[in-house]
N, C-alpha and C positions, 0 to 999 in steps of 0.2 A: 310196444303197445301202450296206449293210454292207461294210466293207473287208476282203476276204479276203486275207491276206498269206502264208499257208502252205498247201501242199498237204496233204490228209488223210494222216496216217501210215499209213492202210490202203489207199492208192491203189496200183494196179498200177505196176510199174516203168516201163512205157511204154505208149503207145497202141498197140493191136495193128495188125499189118499186114493190112488188110482187102482182100479180093479185089475186083476190078471186077465189078460186077453188070451183065450184059448187059441193055440196054433201059432203063437209068436213068442220068441225069446230074444233077449238082449244081452250084450256085453260091452264093456268099455275098456280102454287101455290108454296108457301114456306113451304116445309115439314120438313126442318131441318135435312135431311138425313146426311149431313156432314157440309154443309155451314150454316152460320148465316147471316140473313139480305139480302137474295137474293132468287129468285125463283130457284127451283131445281127439279121440276117435271112438266111434260107436258102430257096432254091427248088429242089425236085427235080422233074424232068420224067420221066414214065414212058411207054413206047411204047404204041401202040395194041395192044389185046388184053390189057392188064394187068387182073388182077382185084384188087380191094381188099377188105380185111376190117379190122375195128377193134373196139376196146373202149374204153369211155369212163367217166369219173367219173359216179357216180350222185348226186352232190351235187344238192340241190334248188335251189341257186343257181348252177348251172353256166353257163358263159359262152356268149355268142352263137356263138362258134366251135364249141364242142362240140355245141350244138343243130344247127348247120348240117351238121356232119360226120355226126351221127347220121342226119339225113334223107337224106344222099347215099350212104351205104354200100350196096353192092349193085350189080347190073347186070353186064354183060359186059365193059365197058371197051373197046369197039371204037374209041373216039375217043382213047384214052390217058388220062392223069391227071396232075395236078400237086399237089404239097404245098408250101405256103409257110408258114413259121414265123417269128415274131418273138419276141425276148426283151426283157425290161425292162418290159413292160406286158401284163397278162393279158386286157385287154378284157372283164373280168367286172364285173358289177354296174354296167353303164354304160347300161342301158335301151335305148331305140331307137337311140341313138348307136352302141352296140355292133353292132347288126344292120346299120346303115348301113355301118360299117367293114368288116364281113365281105363284104357285097354289093359294095362298091366295090373291094375288093382282088380278089375272085374275077372280077369283070368285067374288071379291068385285066389280070390274068393271062390270061384267055380271049382278050382282044383281041390280046395280044402273042404268044400261042402257037398260037392256033387250037383249043385244047382247050376244050370247052364249059364254061361256068361251073359246071354241075352236076357236073363231074368235077374241080373245083378244091377241095382240102381245105385249110383254114387252121387254124393253132394259134397261140395267143398265151400267153406265160408271163411272170409278173412281178407287179407291184403291182396290187392289186384296187381298183376304184372310181375309176380315172382314165381319161378318154377316151383312146382309142388315136389317136395322130396318124397316121392311116393315109395321109395325103398324103405323108408321108416315105417310107413303104414303096412306095407307088405310083410315086414318082419314081425309085426304084431298079430297078423291074421291067425296063426295057429292058436295063440292065447285067446283071441276073441272067439274063436269057434269052441274051444275047450271050456270056456267060462260062461257059456250061455245060461241065462237065468230068466225065467218068466216074470219075475218080480223086479227086474232091474230097470224099469222105464224111467224112474227118477234119475238114476245114474246116467242114463242116455241123455236126458234133458240137460244135465250139467256138462256133459262132454262136448256138446255142440255149441256152447256159449262162446261169444267173442266179447264185445263190450257190454253184454247183458249184465245187469246187477243181480238178477235172480232167475232161477230156472222156471220155465213156464209149462204147466200141465193142466189138463181138464178132462173130465169124464162124465158120462151119463149111463144109467142102466135102465132098460125098459124090458117089457115082456111082449113077445110076439108068438102067437099060437101056443101060449102056455109055457114058452121057453124063455129063460133069461138071456138077454142080449146086452153085451157091454160094448161101449165105445170109449176109447181113451186116446189122448193125443198130447204131443209135446211140440214146442216151438222155440225158435230162437229169433231174436230181432230186437234192435234197439235204435240203430241209426240206419241211414240209407233206406228209409221206409217211405214209399209212396205207391199208390195203387197202379199196377199194370201186371196183374196176376195177384201178387202179394209179394212184396220184396222182403222175403224172410225165408227161413227153412221151417217147414211144418210137416210132421209125420203123425198120421192118425190111423189107429188100428181098431178093427171090430171083429168079433167072432160071429157076426151074422154072415149069411150067404147072400151075396148080391151079384146079379148078372153084370158082366163087365161094362157093357154099353150103357146100362141103366145107372151103374155107379159113376161112370164118367160124366154122364149128363147131369146127375145130381151134384157132383163135386163142382162142375163148371157153374151151375146155377147158384149154388150156395157161396162159392168164392166171390161172385159178383156182389152178393149181399153182405159179405163179411170182410174178408181181407182186402177186397178192392174198394172198401169204403173207409179205409184208415190212411193216415199220413202222419209222419213225424217231421220230415224235412223236405219233402217234395222230390227226393232223389230216388231213382229206380235202380236197383242192384243189377249186376251182371249175372248173378249166380243162383238166385233163389227159387225155391221149389216147394210145392205142396204135393205129398204123396199120401194116398189113402189105400190101405190094404184090408180086404175083407176075407178072413180065413175060412169062414163057414163052419168053424168048430162047434158052435152052439147047436147046429142043426136047424136053426130058424131061418126061413127065407124072408129077407127084408126087401126084396125087389119090389119097388112101387109102394112100399108101406109108408103112410104119412107120419106115423109116430116115429119111425126110424129117421125120416127126413127131419122132423122137428128136433130130435135128439142130436143128430149130426150137426144141424145148424147151430144148436146151443153150444156144442163143443167148439166149433169153428169161431163163433162170435166171441166166446170167452177168451180163446187164445188170441184173437185179433185185438181185443181190448187190453190184454196183458202186455202185448207188444207196445201199444201206445203208452201204457202206464210205466213201461221201462224205457220210454223215449230218452235218448241221451240228454241228461241234465233236467229232465221234466220234473215240475212240481205241481202241475195242474192237468187234470184229465178233462177234456172238453168235448161235449156232444153238440153238434150243430144240426138243427132240424130246419129243413126248408119245406115250405108248403106254398100252395098257390102259384106254382111255376107253370110255364107253358107245357111242360112235359116232365116225366120222371128224369129223363136224361138231362134236361136243362136244370132241373133242381139239383142234381148231383154236380153239375158244372159250377153252379153258384156255391154249393156247399164246399167243394174243394178249393174254390178261389178264396173263400174266407179261411179255410183250414190251413192253406199253404202260405198265406200272406205273412211275411216277416213282421210287418207293422202290427197286424192283429195279434200275432203270437207273442211279440215282445210287450205289447200293452197288457196282455193277459198275465205275463210273467210279472209285470210291475203292478198288477191288481188295479189297473187303470181302466175304468169303464168308457173307453174312447170309442163311442158308437160311430163316430165319423169314419173310422177305419173299416167298419163293417160296410157302410155305404160305399166306400171306395172300392172294396173287394167285389161287391155286387156289380158296380158299374164297369169294372174292367174285365169281368169274367167272359164276356162275349155272348152270354145267354140273354134271352129277352128279359127286360125289366122296365118298369114304369115308375119313375121317381115318386110320383104323386099317389101311388097305390100301395107301396110297400110299407110294412110295419116291422119293428125290431123289438125283441124282448130279451132281457137278461134274466134267466129264471122266470119268475112270475111278474117281473117288473116290466111294464110297457115303457119302452124308451123313446120310440119314434113312430110316427104314423102320418099318412097322407103328406109325405114330403117334408116333414118338419118334426122337431122334437115334440113329444107328447105333452100336452098342457100340464098334466099332473106329475110329470117326471121330476124326480129330485136326484141330483148327482150322488147324494149319500146312499140312496137305495141301490143304485147300480154298483157303487163301490162296495157295498156290503156283500152283494152276491159274488163279486170278483175275489173276495178274500177266502172263499171256500176252495177245497181241493177238487171237487167235482162240479164242473160248471156246465150250464146249458145256455146256448145262444139260439134263439128262434127267429126266423125271418119268414114272413108271409109276403109273397110277391103280389098277390091279389089279381092275377091275370089268368089263372087256369087251375087245373086240378093236379098238376105234377107235384110230387113230393119225394124227398130223400133225406136220409140221415147219414152223417159221416162223423168220424171221431178223430181227434187230434190232441196235441199237448202244447204246452207253452214252449217258448224258445228263450233259454237262459244263458248266462255267461258260461255255465258248465258245459254246454254243448260245444262251444268254441274250444274250451280247454281240452275236452275229450278228443276232438277231431284234429286239433292243431298238432298234437304229438302222438297221433294214432300209431305211427310206425316207429316210434322211439323205443 
């Protein structure tokens, strides 16, 4: 694996203090799937009555784990549920062997917990195309079941990391009908990040009660506004998964509750931003706001064209206010644009308008904005009411170094 020796300069100061979520416990173990001397597998157990929802990569070469999870999502959860995740090996492009690994792990968890195999959800992340040594994971399942702890969510976040430089967590607490409701989630993701579900692993838990169909609709809608609006390198993973479990332990019914939706959105957006802030080699966090597009969909197309452009991203890394590259990315996106109507801003600095550089623009002003760690690029197309916001990071030499020796 690539050797990561420094934490991203965009990382939060510390892992957040996550609340205990009633009805779910966690444990981690060292299975030696690929790494030595660190935890690399986690098991979460959710109480009977839990409803599960999810979103998954739409890669046409998605892993056996993803296909299995897609088939299992739904139902009332009267028997409880389990989530088991390993890092170091993605179990993708492994043919029948991958399916065997998933089935063997699910059956082993079911035997150890009494939870039906049809309610065991698996995820694998890491190198593609190598058989998963599932026997190493199965050997640790008794320990994982025995060591369950309601307060071990941070340990779970660390166990699922690959090239991540920091564990990612987020939480919100609200009140519904006089009852306290907690939402807490963890994520992993650093490279191979581009929207098509969300190319990462994300696990979110709440003690609210939410009807399954409503939870699935909510997760789908919020995924489009959060994880599907980020990109690190334009590459969509074969393996990645978002699972949300609602245990109902608080006794509060959050089905259709707008405050619950707002809180879940906040957790999902925070985790999505943390993934970008841990983009491999990243030194800049970039928000791209598109307004005045022909539609919201076209606004997002323009935004992702800018966010995924290597020329834009390397200019940002070099702190070069090269606004011509923004113009280029808009022109190539395939969405509607009129050269003579669009305007571009770096932060509060008006850079270009009406098909030309703004008369008052000074290169030094644009350069000053580019020196910050948190950047804003705004583009108004001037042709409609469509808008979108997407987030990305810069592209540096370290991205190449990390990925050039990823399997070493």
